[in-house]
N, C-alpha and C positions, 0 to 999 in steps of 0.2 A: 504493500500500500504506500509506504513512504517513498519508494523508488518511483512509483507511478505519479505521485503528487509532485515529486521533484521535476519530473519531465514536464508536467503541466505548468509549474512555476517557470521553468526555463522557456517554454513555448510562449507563454503570455508576456514574459519580460522581453523576449526577442521581438515580438510584434510591437510592444509598446515603445521599444527603443527605435524601431524603424519609423513608426508614426511620428515620434517626437523629433527625431533628427531630420526627417523630410519636411516637417513643418518649419523647422528653423532654417533649413537651406532655402526654402521658398521665400521666407520673409526676413532673412537676415539683413542686417545693416552693415554694409561693407565699406569702410573708409577707403578713399582713393588718393587724391592729391590734396595738399593743404587748401582748405577753403571749400572743397567739394567732396561730396560722397554720393554713393548710389544706393538708393533704398527702393526695392521693387522696380528697378530700372529707371528711376527718376533722379535727375541731377539736383542736388540740394544746395542751398546757399548756406552761408556761415550761420545764419540765425537758426535754421532748422537743425544744423549739426548740434547746437546747444539744446534746442527745444525737444528733439525726439527722445534722447535718453532721459530727460527730465519727465516727459510724459509717460514713458515706459516705466520709470521708477514709481511714479504716482499710481499707475494702474496696478503694478505689482504690490505696492503698499496697501491699496484698497482691498485687493484680494486677500492679503494676509490679515489685515485688520478686521475685516468682516467675515472672512472665510475660516482661517485657522491661524491663530497667532504663532503657533509652534512651527509654521512652515518656513519661517525666515532662516537664512543661513545656508550652509553648504549641504546639510542633511546627514553627513556621515556620523557626526557626534550624536544626532538624534537617534540614529539606528543603534549605536553603541549604548546609549542610555536606555533605550527600550529593551535591549537584550539583558541589561544588568539590573534594571529597576522595575520593569513592567512585564516581565515574563514573555518577552517577545511580542508584545501587542503594540502595533502601530496603526492608528485609526485610519480608516479609509478617507475620512475628511481631510486629515493631514496630507495624505498622499495625493489626493485629487487637487487640492488647492495649491500644493507645492508645485505640481506640474504646470498648472495654469499660470501661477505667478512667475515661474521660471521662464516660460515662453515670452511673457512681456519683458522681462529683464534682458534676456539674450537677444531677442529680435529687435530691440531698440538700441542695440550697440553696447549693452553692459559688458563689462570685462568679466564674464563668467561663461562656463561651458555647459554642455548638456549632460556630462558624465555624472555629476552629483544628483540631479533630478532623476536620471534613469536608474541609478543605484537605489535611490529612495523608492521609485516606482516598483522595482523588483522586490525590494524588502517588504514593501506594502502588500504586494501580491502574495508573497509567502506568508506574511502574517494573516492576511485575510483568509486564505485557504485553510491555514491551521485553525483559525477561529471558527470558520464555518463547519469544519469537521470536528470541532470541539475536542481538539487534541490536547495532550498533556503539554505543559509549558515548555519542557525540554524539546519536544518534537516541533512545536510551533517556532521556537527559537532557531532550530536547525533549518526549517523551511525559510525563515526570514533571512538567515545568513546566505542560504543558497540563492534566494532571489536577488539579494544585494550583489553577490559575486557574479551572477548571470548578467546583471545590468552593466557592471564594469566590463565584463568580457564582451558584451554586445557592442558597446560604444567603441572600444579599442580594437575589436576583432582579435582579442588576446585571451583565449580560454584558460591557458595555464596561469597567466598573470591574474586572472579573475579568481582562480582557486587560491593562489597565494595571498591575494588581497583579503579574502575572507579570513584566512588564518592569521595573517600579520596585523591587519588593521581592525577588522570587526570582532573576531573571537579572541585574539591575543593568546591563543593556545591551540593545540592540535587535539581534535576529537575525531575518532575513527568514523563514527556514524555520521556526524556532520560532514566530514570530508567526502564520503561517498555521495551524499546528497548534493553537495556543492559541485562535484565533478559532473554529475548527470545534468544539473541545471545549467551550468556554464556551457557544456557541450551543446545542449539543446538550444540555448539562446544564440550561441555562435553560429550553429547550422542554420537557424531561422533567419538571422540577419544576413548570412552569406547568400541564402536563396533569394532574399528580397533586395539586397543591395550589391550583390556580387562580392568578389574577393577584395574588399576595401574596408577601410576604417574611417572614423570621423577625422582622425589625424593621420595623414600619409607622410611617412618618414622615409626618404630615399636612402638606400644603402650606399654610402660613399666612403666606407672605412678601409684603411690599409694600416696594418701594424707591422712595421719592418725593423724597428730599432727598440731594443729593451730599455735603452737609456731614456726613452721618451716617458717612461713611467714616472720619472722625476718631475716632468712637467705636469703629468696627470695628478700627481700629489699636490702640486700647487693649485690646480683647478679644484681639487677636492676641498682644500682649505677655503678657497674663495667661495665655493658653493655652500659650505657650512655657514660661513659668515653671512652671506646674502640670505640664506634660508632663515636664519635666526632674526635677521633684520626684517624680513617679511612678516614673521610671526609677531614681532614687537609692533610693527607698523599696523598690522591688522587689529590687534587688541587696543591700541591707542585710538585708532579711528573709530572702532566699535564703541569704546567707552565714551568718546566725545559725542557721538550721535545719541547714545542712550541717555546722556545727561541733558540733552536738549528738551526743553519744556514745550514740545509741539506734538500734535497728533501723530500716531505711529505711521500713518500713511504718507505724511509729509516728509519723513526722514529719508526714505529711498529716493523721493523726488529730488531732494537737495543733493543727495549723492550723485544722481544722474546729471543734475545741473552742473556740479563741479567737474564731473567727468567730461561733459560736453565742452566746457570752457578749456579744459586741459587738451582736448582733441583739436582745438583751433590751432594750437602750437605743434602738437604731435599727433597727426591723424591716426596713425597705427595703434594708438593707445586704446582705441575702442575695439570691441570685439574680444573673443577669447583667444585668438591667435592660431587657430587650426589652419588657416590659409597662409599665415606668415611663416610657420615653421618649415614646410617644404620649400617655400620660396627663398628663405634665408639660406638653407643648406645647399640648394641647387645653384643659387646665385654666386656662391663662393668661387666657382670655377668659370663663371661667365662675366657677370657684372656685379662684383661684390658691393654690399652696402657700405656706406661710409662708416668708419668706426665711431665717429662722433654721434651719428644717428643711432647706432646700436647701443651705445652707452646711455644716450638720452632716453631711448625707448625702454631700456632695462630699468632705469630710475623711475620712469613714469609708470611702468607696469607694477612696480612695488607699491605704488599709490593707488592706481586705478582699480585693481582687483579689490583691495580693502574698501575703497569708496563704494563699489557696487554692492558687495556683500555685507560689509561692516555697517553700512548705513541702514540696514534693515531689509535689503533685497535678498534674493535667493538665486541659487545657481551653483554650478560646479566650479572648482578651482584647480582641478588636476591639469587641465590643458594649459591654463595660464602658468602653472608651475613649469611645464615642459617648455613653453616659450621663453620664460626667464632663463631656464637652464641653457637653451640653445643660444640665447644672446650672450650669456656669460661665457659659454664655451667658445663662441665665435671670437669674442674679444681676447680670450686667453690664447686661442689658436693663432690669432694675428700676432700677438706678442711673441709666441714661440717661434714663428717664422722669421721674425726679425733677428732672433738669436741663432736658430738652426733651420735654414731654408729647406733642408732635406727631410724635415719632420713631416708627419702626416698632415693632410690638409686641414684648414680651419673647420671644414664641414665635419670631419671626424671628431673634433673636440666639441662641436655642437651636439652631436649625438650623445656622447658621453656626458656632457654637461646636463642634458635633459634628465638622464637617469640619476645623476648626482643631486640635482635640485629636488626632484621628486622624493628621493630617499631622505634628503636633509630636512624636509618639512614633515613628511609622514612617518619617518622612522620605520619604513618598510623596505629594507634593502633587497630582499629576494624578489618582491613584487616589482621594484624598479628595474632590476637586472633583466628579469624575464620579459617584462613589458617592452623594454627597448629592443630586446632580441626578437620578440614576436612582431614588433612594428617594422623592424628593418629586414628581418629574415637573413641577417648577416652574422655568421658565427665569428668572424674576425673581430667583432666589437666586444666579445665576451670578456677577454682577459683584461684589457684596460678599463672596461666598464666595472667589472667586479672590484678591481683594485681601487678605482676612484670612489665608487659607492661605499666601499668598506671604510675608507679613511673619512669620507664625508660624514657618515653616521657617527663614527667615533668622536670626531671633532664637535659635531653638533650636540651630541649628548654631553660632552664635557662643558659646553657653553650653557646648555639648558637640558636637564634630564627629561623634560616633557615635550611631546610633539604638539602640533597645533590642536588636534582633536582632544588629546588628553588634557590640555589646558582648559578647553571648553568643558570637559567632564568634571574637572576639579571645581569649576565654578558651581556645578550642580551637586557637589559633594561625592563624586564618584572617582575613585582611583583605579586606573587601568591595570595596575600591577599589584593587586591585593594578594596577601599571603593566602595559601590554600585554606587555612582554618577560618578565614573571614568571608569566604565566598558564599557560604550558606546564609550569611546575614545580609547579603546585598539587597535583597528585595524588601526588607523590612524597614519600618520607620519606628522611631522611639514611641510614638503614641500607640502603636499596636501592642506593645508588651509592657509598658509602664503600669505601675500600680497607682491609681488616683488617690488612694487613702494614705496619707502621710502623717505620721506622728512627729511633731516637732518639739524642740526644747527651747524655752525662752532664754535669751542671752543672760538674763539676770538670775537664773535659777541656781541656788547654792549647790555645792558638790554633794552633800548628803541626800538632798532631794533628787539629784540626778541619778545617783546609784539606786535609790529606791524606785525611780521611774523606770530605769532599764531593767531592774529585777522583775518588774511586773509586766514587761513586754517581751516579745519574742525575737525582735530584731537585734542585730549586733551594732548598729550605728544609726544615728538620728541627726537630721539637719538642725542647726541652731538659727533662730530668727531674732530680729530686733523688735522694738516696740511697734514698728510699722509692718510687721510680719514679712520683712524682707530677709532673704537668706544672707547670713554672715559667716557661717562656718559649719563644721561637722564634728560630732563627738562619737567615737567608737570605743571598743574595749582598749585599744592602744592608747587613746588619750586619757582614759580613766587610770590606766596603769601608771602613766607618767605623772598624773596628778597626785597620786598617793605616794609616789617615790621621789617627786621633785621637791624643790625648795618652796616653803610656804609664802603666801602673799603677805603684804604689810598688814592687812586687816585680819589675817589669820583664817579667813573663810574664802575659799576659792569658789568662783562662780563659773558658769558655762562659758562666758566670754573670756575667762582667763585660761582655760584649758583646751578650748576647741582648736581644731585644725582650720586654718583660714584659706588654704589653697585646696579647693575641692572642684571636681569636674561637674560641669553643668551642661545641659542640652535643652533644645526646644522640641516640641512634639513632632515637627516635620523633619527633624534631622534624621539622617540614615543611621541604622543600627551600627554599621561599621565605624562611623565617625564617633558614636558614643563609646564603643569599645576602645577605640584609639585614645580617647580622652581619659578613660579609666586607666589604661596602661601608662599613659604619660604621667598621670598624677599618682600612680601606684595605689589606686583605690579599688574597692570592690563594688562600688555603686556610683551612679550619676544622678544628680538632682535635676528634675525637669521643671523648667520655668515657663511662665506665660510670657510670650514674646512682647506683648504690649505693656502689661503691668509689672512684669518682673517678679511676680509672686510665685510661690511653689505650688505646682499643680500635680506633681507626681514624682515617683522615684523608680529607678531601674537598677536592678542588682545583677550580679554575675549569675545568681541562681536562675533568673529569668532567661538569660542568654543560654545557659546550659540546657534549658528546656527545649530550645530550638533544635539543638544537636540530638537530643533524645528523640524528638519527633522524626528527624531525618534517619536515625538509626533504626527506629521502629518500622518506618516505611521502606527500609532498604533502599534509600535514595543515595546515589553517588554524589558526593560533594566535590 
């Protein structure tokens, strides 16, 4: 049954990818020369160059604001969050409105690609089929991952890279059952798009590689360091722009319009800054042997792409950013290759460095080295690229992780309280929130209560620790057996009578009802405590308590149900 459903997911995703890409190709906004562009065959003036991306951003914002607020962004982090916190459930509303909003963004010249929306569509299809069949959460999550991988494979015509994308980016681990389902879905999606679109991909990368000198690996190491630095610069730029737009006190629909307006203004100076770059990538690589781009233009476009993509997505728009990654990598590789030829004219062409730079940039932002290597291999069909590509990608990821241990998507998940590299013992807690397990009945000790009354209080109650509150019923500390032991063996107070405020522990872990259980456990571990006090986020008063015993109950349930953690 699971295998058959995987085939259905792959088929539906392949069809959706074809429809989505064809719609974009028909209505895409392609910049031409400074001051002019062609949109649906119509020559546009400078005013319309600024207006169209702003209108597209507004339409995208309206769809998101009134359709599904969760549909903004790239979509990959949303899939990862649904896998870890929502049992693989991704609403059909989210998937549908994300596709519509992405069309407005991409077709109006936004610096975003179709790969993110197609991955989201595939994941949504898998989640929907799993929900219709009323499947167990683990099986629904497997179908969801299979759909996301199928979407990736369909866009890039890269089925092996799609499988690795599922493992490295979505799952972050290898699971044999999920692996088999992912393979079936990606193969089916790739075959479907191959039948509909021919042997082609959304991004066509010509094979121009030649590797004749091992000493060139030194130059590729330099490219790797540059790629890691630019990748981290992109991530920082993305979050700075996103934070700036989030802090604006304007309706949500207006923010992507402002992002589109700024993008249009930038396009007046650098026309190629618009669009996702799938046309420019093969043009860049092929032109190296015919009419090379001016290096100043390449450097300017690289700098502008670092801004244009965050403007499009960070402002509240939606779309994919994998293709812009590849374009930035090609530009950086081309610049590096030009520099190498000034030193060593017998080295490989700058086009070869462009191909390797694409993989390095992809890996430096996603932290998915195997996906990057196989993706570029499947796109070029050139085995000669493998050795320098592996070498460069490996160094890029090492340097990028040294600069920042988190990728772009893991940073997004951290903002939602999800860590992508949780220890095994915490994975069973991922889907729970504090409010689900906390006890709402909390016995407290007043700060002014004398020690003899404290011992009497604890003797008549069953718990081993109690929160201490002040006159306003606000949490100020915690008293457990450890504090009582210290009170009887410590030095006396000047008054001779110790009170709760004198002996309590002041550093105590606290949490809010909506916090994840993994975060609550992490705070317990950090404070070396066996309980966490739950506070009302508005009033700051105590509304519950969560103990290690409550946590152990979850593991007991898992063991009883013979569930694999």
